[in-house]
N, C-alpha and C positions, 0 to 999 in steps of 0.2 A: 645548412643544418647545424644547429647549436648542439655541442657535445655536453655542455653543462646547463643545468636548469636551476630554479630556485630551491629545489630539494635534492639535487645531485651535482657532483663535480667529477669531471673527467681528469684523471691524473696520469701524466705521461712523463717518463724520465729518460735521461740519456744513458747510453751504455757506459759502464764503468771501464775506463781504459787504464787505470792506475795500478793494476794488479799483474804480477808476474805469474800468478796461479790462475788457471782458467775459471771463469765465473760460471757457476752451475745454475744460478737463478737469482731472484731478488725477493725481498720481503718489504711490504709497505705497511707502515705504522701510522695510526691516527690518534690525535689528542683532541678532546672536546673541551673547550674552555680551559680550565686549569687542571683537568684530570691527567693522569699518567697516560703515556702512549700505550696503545694496544695493537696487536697484529690484526690487520684486516684483510691481508692478501699475501699469498706466497706463490711464486712461480718456481717452486722446487724443480730442479733438473731441466729447466727450460729458460736459458738466458735471453731468448728472443722475445719473451713476453715482458714488455716494459711499459704496460699501461693498465689502468683499472678504472672502472666507473663506480664511484662511491654513491650509493643511493640512500633514500630515507633520511635525508638531512633536514635540519630545522633552519628555516630562513632566518638570518640575522645572528645565528650562533657562530662562535669562533671555532674554526677547525684548523689544525696544524698537521702537517704530514712530514714523515722522514722515510728514507729508503735505505736499506742495507743490502749489499751484495753478498751472495752466498758462494763459498768455495768449499773444498773438502775439509778445511780447518773450521768451518762454521761461518757465522755472520761477520761482516766487515765492521 
């Protein structure tokens, strides 16, 4: 079973192990072409959720992603 298609991409990231402070969740940001990154997913208060299926994409477009870990101080 394919997790990504021509109009969707399945994004999964590793657990952040570089923090002395407990991770409360993650935020996933996406950029389309040369646009600024925007928040598309947040797993606030749940560090176990480290995946997201991004849908309604345009075939052939450039998409970039970045992930931030969340702790009680805010985003990493």
